C-alpha positions as CSV (number, residue, x, y, z in Angstrom):
1,M,0.0,0.0,0.0
2,K,1.2,3.5,-0.9
3,I,0.7,6.4,1.5
4,M,1.5,10.0,0.8
5,V,2.3,12.1,3.8
6,T,2.5,15.9,3.6
7,G,4.6,18.0,6.0
8,A,7.1,15.2,6.1
9,N,9.9,17.5,7.3
10,G,7.8,18.6,10.3
11,F,7.7,16.9,13.7
12,T,4.6,14.8,13.3
13,G,5.0,14.3,9.6
14,Q,8.6,12.9,10.0
15,H,7.6,10.6,12.8
16,L,4.6,9.3,10.8
17,T,6.7,8.9,7.6
18,L,9.3,6.8,9.4
19,Y,6.8,4.8,11.4
20,L,4.7,3.8,8.4
21,A,7.8,2.8,6.4
22,S,8.9,0.7,9.3
23,K,5.5,-1.1,9.2
24,G,6.0,-2.1,5.5
25,F,4.1,0.7,3.8
26,Q,5.5,2.5,0.7
27,V,5.6,6.2,1.7
28,I,5.7,9.2,-0.6
29,A,7.0,11.9,1.7
30,V,6.1,15.5,0.6
31,S,7.4,18.7,2.1
32,R,9.1,22.0,1.2
33,G,12.8,22.0,0.3
34,H,15.1,19.0,0.7
35,A,14.5,16.1,3.0
36,Q,15.8,16.9,6.5
37,F,16.1,13.3,7.5
38,A,17.7,10.1,6.2
39,L,15.3,8.3,3.9
40,P,14.8,4.6,4.5
41,D,14.2,2.1,1.7
42,R,10.5,2.4,1.6
43,V,10.4,6.3,1.5
44,Q,10.4,8.4,-1.7
45,Y,10.8,12.1,-1.0
46,C,9.2,14.8,-3.2
47,A,9.9,18.5,-2.6
48,C,6.7,20.4,-3.2
49,E,4.9,23.6,-2.3
50,L,1.4,22.4,-1.5
51,T,-0.2,25.6,-2.8
52,N,1.2,24.8,-6.2
53,V,-1.7,22.8,-7.6
54,S,0.0,21.5,-10.7
55,S,3.0,20.2,-8.7
56,V,0.7,18.3,-6.2
57,H,-1.3,16.9,-9.1
58,D,1.8,15.6,-10.8
59,I,3.1,13.9,-7.7
60,V,-0.2,12.2,-7.1
61,A,-0.6,11.2,-10.7
62,T,2.8,9.7,-10.8
63,S,2.9,7.9,-7.4
64,K,-0.8,6.9,-7.3
65,P,-1.1,6.7,-3.5
66,D,-3.9,4.7,-1.8
67,W,-4.0,7.2,1.0
68,I,-3.1,10.9,1.2
69,I,-2.5,11.9,4.8
70,H,-2.4,15.7,5.1
71,V,-0.3,16.7,8.1
72,A,1.2,20.0,6.8
73,A,-0.2,23.2,8.1
74,M,0.6,26.7,9.1
75,S,0.3,25.8,12.8
76,K,1.5,28.8,14.9
77,P,-1.5,30.7,16.1
78,D,0.3,34.0,16.4
79,A,1.6,33.8,12.8
80,C,-1.9,32.8,11.6
81,M,-3.4,35.9,13.2
82,L,-0.7,38.2,11.8
83,Q,-0.9,36.7,8.3
84,P,-4.5,35.6,7.8
85,E,-4.3,35.4,4.0
86,Q,-1.3,33.1,4.2
87,C,-3.0,31.1,6.9
88,L,-6.1,30.5,4.7
89,L,-3.9,29.7,1.7
90,H,-2.0,27.0,3.5
91,N,-4.6,25.6,5.9
92,V,-7.8,25.8,3.8
93,Q,-6.9,26.2,0.1
94,A,-4.1,23.6,0.2
95,T,-6.5,21.2,1.9
96,I,-9.1,21.8,-0.8
97,H,-6.6,21.2,-3.6
98,L,-5.4,18.0,-2.0
99,G,-8.9,16.7,-1.3
100,N,-10.0,17.4,-4.9
101,I,-6.9,15.6,-6.2
102,A,-7.5,12.7,-3.8
103,N,-11.0,12.4,-5.2
104,Q,-9.8,12.6,-8.7
105,F,-7.4,9.7,-8.3
106,G,-9.5,7.6,-6.0
107,A,-7.2,8.0,-2.9
108,R,-8.5,7.9,0.6
109,F,-8.0,11.3,2.4
110,M,-7.0,11.7,6.0
111,Y,-6.8,15.3,7.3
112,F,-4.9,16.2,10.5
113,S,-6.8,18.9,12.4
114,T,-6.4,20.2,16.0
115,D,-8.1,20.7,19.4
116,F,-8.0,24.4,18.6
117,I,-11.4,24.0,16.7
118,F,-13.0,23.9,20.1
119,G,-13.2,26.5,22.9
120,E,-13.4,25.9,26.6
121,N,-14.8,23.1,28.7
122,G,-12.7,20.3,27.5
123,P,-11.9,17.5,27.2
124,H,-14.0,17.4,24.0
125,K,-15.7,14.5,22.2
126,E,-15.6,14.2,18.4
127,A,-19.2,15.5,18.0
128,D,-19.0,18.4,20.5
129,E,-20.0,21.9,19.4
130,T,-17.0,23.7,17.9
131,G,-16.0,27.3,18.9
132,P,-12.5,28.2,18.0
133,L,-11.0,31.1,20.0
134,N,-8.4,32.3,17.4
135,F,-7.9,32.5,13.6
136,Y,-5.7,29.4,13.5
137,G,-8.6,27.3,15.0
138,E,-11.0,29.0,12.6
139,S,-8.9,28.1,9.6
140,K,-8.6,24.4,10.6
141,L,-12.3,24.3,11.2
142,K,-13.0,25.7,7.7
143,A,-10.8,23.0,6.3
144,E,-12.6,20.3,8.3
145,Q,-16.0,21.5,7.2
146,W,-14.9,21.3,3.5
147,V,-13.4,17.8,4.0
148,Q,-16.6,16.5,5.6
149,E,-18.8,17.9,2.8
150,F,-16.8,17.1,-0.3
151,V,-14.5,14.1,0.5
152,P,-16.2,10.6,0.4
153,H,-15.1,8.3,3.3
154,Y,-13.0,11.0,4.8
155,V,-10.9,10.7,8.0
156,I,-10.2,13.6,10.3
157,V,-7.6,13.1,13.1
158,R,-7.4,15.6,15.9
159,P,-4.4,15.5,18.2
160,V,-3.4,17.9,21.0
161,F,0.0,19.1,22.4
162,I,2.1,16.6,20.6
163,Y,5.5,15.5,22.1
164,G,7.9,12.8,21.3
165,P,11.5,11.8,20.6
166,Q,13.7,14.4,18.8
167,L,15.3,12.8,15.8
168,A,18.3,14.2,13.8
169,G,17.3,17.4,11.9
170,M,14.0,17.7,13.8
171,R,12.8,20.6,16.0
172,S,12.4,19.8,19.6
173,S,9.1,19.4,21.4
174,F,8.1,20.8,24.8
175,I,9.7,18.1,26.8
176,Q,13.1,18.6,25.1
177,W,12.9,22.3,25.8
178,V,12.4,21.6,29.5
179,Q,15.2,19.0,29.6
180,Q,17.6,21.4,27.8
181,Q,16.8,24.4,30.1
182,L,17.1,22.4,33.4
183,S,20.2,20.6,32.3
184,Q,21.8,24.1,32.0
185,Q,20.5,25.0,35.5
186,K,18.2,27.6,33.9
187,A,15.1,28.6,35.8
188,I,11.9,28.4,33.7
189,K,8.4,29.7,34.0
190,V,5.6,27.3,32.9
191,V,1.9,28.0,32.8
192,N,-0.2,26.2,35.3
193,D,-3.7,27.5,34.4
194,Q,-4.1,25.6,31.1
195,Q,-5.2,22.0,31.0
196,R,-4.3,19.7,28.1
197,T,-4.2,16.0,27.1
198,P,-0.6,15.8,25.9
199,T,-0.2,13.2,23.1
200,Y,2.8,10.9,22.6
201,V,3.5,11.1,18.8
202,M,4.0,7.3,18.5
203,D,0.5,6.8,19.8
204,I,-0.8,9.0,17.0
205,C,1.2,6.9,14.5
206,W,-0.2,3.7,15.8
207,G,-3.7,5.1,15.7
208,V,-3.3,6.1,12.1
209,Q,-2.1,2.6,11.2
210,Q,-5.2,1.2,12.9
211,I,-7.5,3.6,10.9
212,I,-5.9,2.5,7.7
213,E,-5.8,-1.3,8.4
214,L,-9.4,-1.3,9.9
215,H,-10.7,0.7,6.9
216,Q,-12.2,3.3,9.2
217,E,-13.7,6.7,8.3
218,G,-15.0,9.7,10.2
219,V,-13.5,11.8,13.0
220,F,-11.1,10.4,15.6
221,H,-9.5,12.1,18.6
222,L,-6.0,10.7,19.1
223,A,-4.7,12.2,22.3
224,G,-3.2,11.2,25.6
225,P,-5.2,9.7,28.5
226,E,-4.5,12.4,31.2
227,V,-5.7,16.0,31.7
228,I,-2.7,17.9,33.0
229,T,-1.1,21.4,32.9
230,P,2.2,22.3,31.2
231,Y,3.6,22.9,34.6
232,D,2.7,19.4,35.7
233,M,4.3,18.1,32.5
234,A,7.5,20.0,33.2
235,V,7.8,18.7,36.7
236,Q,7.3,15.1,35.6
237,V,10.0,15.6,33.0
238,A,12.4,16.9,35.7
239,N,11.6,14.0,38.0
240,I,12.0,11.3,35.4
241,L,15.3,12.8,34.2
242,S,16.6,13.5,37.8
243,L,16.7,17.2,37.1
244,D,16.0,20.0,39.6
245,A,12.3,20.6,39.6
246,S,12.7,23.6,41.9
247,L,13.9,25.5,38.9
248,I,10.4,25.4,37.5
249,E,8.0,28.1,38.5
250,A,4.3,27.7,38.1
251,V,2.7,30.9,36.6
252,D,-0.5,32.1,35.1
253,S,-0.7,32.5,31.3
254,H,-1.4,36.2,31.6
255,I,2.3,36.8,32.3
256,F,3.1,35.8,28.7
257,P,1.4,38.4,26.7
258,E,0.1,36.8,23.4
259,P,-1.9,38.3,20.6
260,V,-4.2,35.2,20.4
261,K,-6.6,33.7,22.8
262,R,-6.0,30.1,23.9
263,A,-8.4,27.8,25.9
264,K,-7.7,27.4,29.6
265,Q,-9.5,24.0,29.8
266,S,-8.9,22.1,26.5
267,G,-8.0,18.5,25.7
268,L,-9.7,15.7,23.8
269,C,-11.8,12.7,24.9
270,I,-10.5,9.5,23.4
271,D,-13.4,7.1,24.2
272,K,-14.2,6.5,20.5
273,A,-10.6,5.7,19.6
274,R,-10.4,3.3,22.5
275,E,-13.6,1.5,21.5
276,V,-13.2,1.5,17.6
277,L,-9.4,1.4,17.2
278,H,-8.5,-0.4,20.4
279,Y,-6.3,2.7,21.1
280,K,-4.2,2.4,24.3
281,P,-2.2,5.6,24.6
282,H,0.8,5.8,26.9
283,S,0.6,7.9,30.1
284,F,2.6,11.1,30.0
285,K,5.2,9.6,32.3
286,E,5.5,6.5,30.1
287,G,5.8,8.6,27.0
288,V,8.5,10.8,28.4
289,R,10.5,7.8,29.5
290,K,10.3,6.4,26.0
291,C,11.4,9.7,24.5
292,F,14.6,9.8,26.5
293,E,15.5,6.0,26.3
């Protein structure tokens, strides 16, 4: 089976590309610029700007994937608010182009969304009422709505606060930032008034494989099992790595002035994934240990 993964140079896209290849899938990895990681045997890399419709069309026409998994996005909420036209171009129009091309060539389409499509009062179930608090969330919701209306047998995956191992050439996630700062004996301030369900990236990869192999469709929340704050996460990282947790100061989010609004009580409910996919995500403590093994 051939699977095309967009955003393959990104954190989640790279992990997903390498995971699927390790499970025997042929992967067409698509991203901007040159590949920022070593390509295993089952991975073919294609440099592509997803807003270039003809280039995307040519890649799909040539490779003929069974699935297109659209992970790429303009994902920084501040940048999306400051550059709304670029945000819509990358998060909505690129999704529409890919979805139309998937339809044209008979490929199944899986769209990676976000918990930012919701507002407060999480954790949220798949069918809960949406209410994005910022433009990034609005753009992802617009893309979701198009996918649900125009893509037959679509899949939408929503993760939240993704963390995982840092591979060569890959940006760090939150847990690596905590480890790096504390290892240098630097004090850090971490918010303690926001609740999330942090997601181990390899759990997402496993969930995606289940969706493909079980021929599923619809919306799935692939997140972690615990509702905890970033401060709690940082303290657990420190304790697991035997670093000085006293360097971590719990603060309210208002001390970090940001142009966009973020939910205080977010997170995703994973009951559907547990039941349908037999999804068994790692606890945050287990996931952190695996990241630093």
